[in-house]
N, C-alpha and C positions, 0 to 999 in steps of 0.2 A: 602559407599553405602550399604554394607551388613547389617550394623547395622541399617541404616535408613529403609531398607526394612523389617528387622525383627520387628522393632517397629511399622511399618504400618500394618503388617499382622493381628494382632488381630482386628484392625479397619475394615479391609477388610472382615474378616471372620464374624464379628458381624454385618456388615452393612445390612440394609434391613428395609422395612417399618413395618413389623409385628413381630419383635422380641419380644417374651413374656417377661414380666417383672418378676423379682424374686417375690416370695411370701413373704409378710411381714405381720406377725401377732404380737400380743403382746408378744409372747414367742420366735418366731423363724424368721429367714430370710432364705429362701430356694433358692439357686442358682443352675442353670443347666449350665454346660459348653457348649460351642458353641453358647449358647443363651444369656448368661449373662457374663460380664467381671469379672470373679471371682478373678483373680490376682489384679485387681484394688481395689476391696473391701478389699483384704488382705493387700495390701500396704497402703491403707488408715488407717486401724487399726494399722499397725506397725508404721506409721508416728505419731499416737497419743500416742504411748507407752511412759511411763515415768520411769518405773522400770525394767520390765522383759518381754522378748519374748521367749517362748518355742514352738518348732515346731517339729512334727514327720512327716516323709514322706518316703515312700519306696525309692524314688529317688527324687532329687531336683536339678534343674539347671536354674530356671527362673531368668534372669538378673534383671527384675524390682523388684522382691521380694528381691534379694540379695542386690541391691542398697539401698532399704529401710532399710534392716537389718544393713548394714554398717553405714548408717546415724544414725540409732538408737544407735548403739554402740558408735559412735563418740560423741553423746550427753549424754553418761553415762548409757545407758540401757544395762542390762545383756542380752546377746543373746546366746541361745543354740539350736542346731538342731541335731536331731537324725535320721539317715538313715540306711538302710540295708547295711551290710558290702559289699555285691556284687555290690551295687550301688555307693559305695564310689569312685570307679575308674573313674566314669564319672562326679563326682561333681567337680566344679571349685575350685581352691585354694582360701580359704577364710581367712580373717584376724580375724574372730571371732571364738568362741568356737564351732567348728563343731565336733560333737560326732559320731564316727562310732561304730556300735555294731557288735560284732562277738561272743557274748555269746552263740548263737545257730547257728553255721555256716551251719548246715545241714537244717535249716529252714529259714523263712523270717521274718524280722522286717517289717511287712506289715501295721502297724497302720498309720492312717493319721489324725492328729488333730493339733490344735494350741491353745495356751493360752497367753493372753496379760494382764499383770498387775492384774492377779487374778480376772478379772471381765468380759472380753470378750473372747470368744473361738469359735472354729468351729470343725466339724468333717464330714467325708463323704468318698467318693471313690476317690477323686481327689488327684493325686500326683502333686508336684510343678514342673511340666515340661510343655513345650510349647505344646507338643502333648496332654497331659492330659487336659489342660485348653482350648485349641482352636481347637482341631481336634477330639478327642475322646469324647464319651458321659459319663459324670460324674456328681455327685452332691456334694454339700457342704452346710451344715446347720450351720448358725451362731447363737450364743446365747449371750445375754447380761444378764449374771447370775453369781454372785459370787459363788453360790453353785456349778454350773456345772464347772466353771473355777477352783474352788478349787479341785474338784474331778479329773479333767484332769491333774492338776498340780501334784497331788499325783501319778496318773497313769504314768506321764512322769518320775518321779523320780524312780518308780519301774522298768520301762523299762531300764533306764540307769544303775541302780545298780544290776539288775537281781533278786531283791527280789520279794516275792509274791505280785501280784497286789492287790490293795484295793478292798474290797467288792463292788458289783455293786452299781451304783448311783440309788437311789430310789426317783423318783419324787413325786409330790403331785398334787392336783387339780390346783394349781397355776403354776406348772412346770410339764406338763403331759409327762414326758419322763423318761425312764430308760436307763442306759448305762452299757454295759457289756464288760469285757475284757476276752480273752481266759484264762482258758479253758471253760468258761461259754457260749460262743457264740452259739455253735451248740445245746446244750440242750435247750436253750431258743428259738432258731429258730424252733426246732421240736415241742416244747410245743405250741408255738403261732400258727403254721400251723395246728396242730391237733385241736386247738380250733375254727378254721374257721367254720362258719355256713352257709354262703351264697356264698362267692366268694374269690378267691385268684388270684392276678395278680403278675407276677414277671418279672424282667429284669436282666440278668446276663451275665457276661463275661465268667465265668467258672461254669458249672453245671454238676458235675459228682458224687455227693453224692447219692449212691444207696438208702439209707434209706429215704432221703428227697424226691427223685423221687417217691419212693413207697408210701409215705404219700400222695403226690399229686394225684397219680393214684387212691388210695383208696377214696380220697375226690371226684374225678370225678365220681367214681362208685356209690357214694351216692347222686348224683345230684347237687353237688356243682360246680359252674362254675370255671374252672381253665384255665387261659390263660397267655401267656407270650412271651417274646422276648429273644432270645439267640444270642450270638456272633457266626457268621458263621465260622470265621477263626480258632476257637479253635476246633480242630477235635474231641476232647473228648466229645464235646457236642452232637455228633450225637446220642448217646444212649438215652439221655434225650429227644431229639427232636423226635426220632422215637417212643419211648415207650409212651411218654405222648400223642402224637397225636393219637396213636393207642388206647389209653384208652378213648378217647373222649375229651381230652383237646384241646385247640386251641393255638398252639405254632408256631411262625414265626421266621425266621432268621432276624437279624437286617439289616438295609439298609444303615448304615454308612460305607463309604469306609475305615475309620479307625477302631476304636474299640467301641463296646458297653461295656463299662467298669463298668456299674452299678452293685451293689450288693443289689438288692432291692426286697422286698416282700410287697405287699399291701394286707391286710386281711379285708374282709367284708366292704371295703370302709371307714374304720375308723381308722385302725392301720397301721403304716408304720415301716418296719424294714429296716435299711440302715446302711452303714458303710464300713468297709474294707473286710468283710468276704465273700469269695466265697464259695458256698456249694460244696466243693471238698474234696477228700481224704487227701490232704496235709494241708488244712487250719487249722485243729485241732492242728497241730504241730507248727504253726506260732504264732507270736505276732499279734493279731487282736483285732478289736473293733467293736461293733455294738451299735446302738441306737434303742430303741423301742418307737415310738411316738404315743400316743393315741390322734389323732386329725383328725376328718373327713375333716377339711379344708385342712390340709397338704396332706392327702390321695387324695382328689379331685384334688389338684394341680398336683401331680405326674401323676395321671391317665389321666388328661386332656392333658398333654404335652407328655406323653410317650406312651399312649395306645389309641389314637383316633379311631383306626380301630377295637377295641374291644368294 
């Protein structure tokens, strides 16, 4: 009975007449948790795997994904998963190569991405857990690009071995995206925010980085529209909420009973920064990833779904 109810829960949570469809462009597919069935998309890709599946997630325990991974291994696919050492205690016993990282026990393996057969990949804020996929607010962006998949495969190997991460992925007009691993994430976020000319929107789980808060306050003082959503239950967000609203920005608390788990900035309605990086004091020490997407279409999708009140 419990397993049957667990299987029905995603269908119940996603039911409704007006669930938004994921954004599908020639370069990306953008999925939002609670609104789209992200685990179904992941399992479909795993079911198509012929050679290799590599996954990173801070924590992971989704039965549907693990069943697909076991089936992939049974047909000869190499399966590897990397999780944070603190999350390993809650992960189920798995028959495939489950890798625990404790190379930095004082920080987090907080990266979330996947690579399949060096051609399909994804990254975003979503962990492979029921809460993350069906209760909290997250995003995941899927790519069908050997170039991006090859970069993320190199990133996976660097995370496993503890070696220096590869230089950032530099897109082009055909693939309008850059991908960065720590320690590059924070400098890139600061640079992109400082470049804003008209508007900045954000949605964050943790927002405690005083320098980033100051940049947004300065932008507001120069007439640039700054608005955003913060997770109410993270008490450290009180400072950002209070200071930004006092500066003239428009910041609201999220309305999800569970978590607003996004790590998102939209700049000038044309550039999107998303991934695993929370603008916090601790994030710089973690293993993190961000993508910078230069696409008005993707920016409009996020804003339409996340910020209708703005």
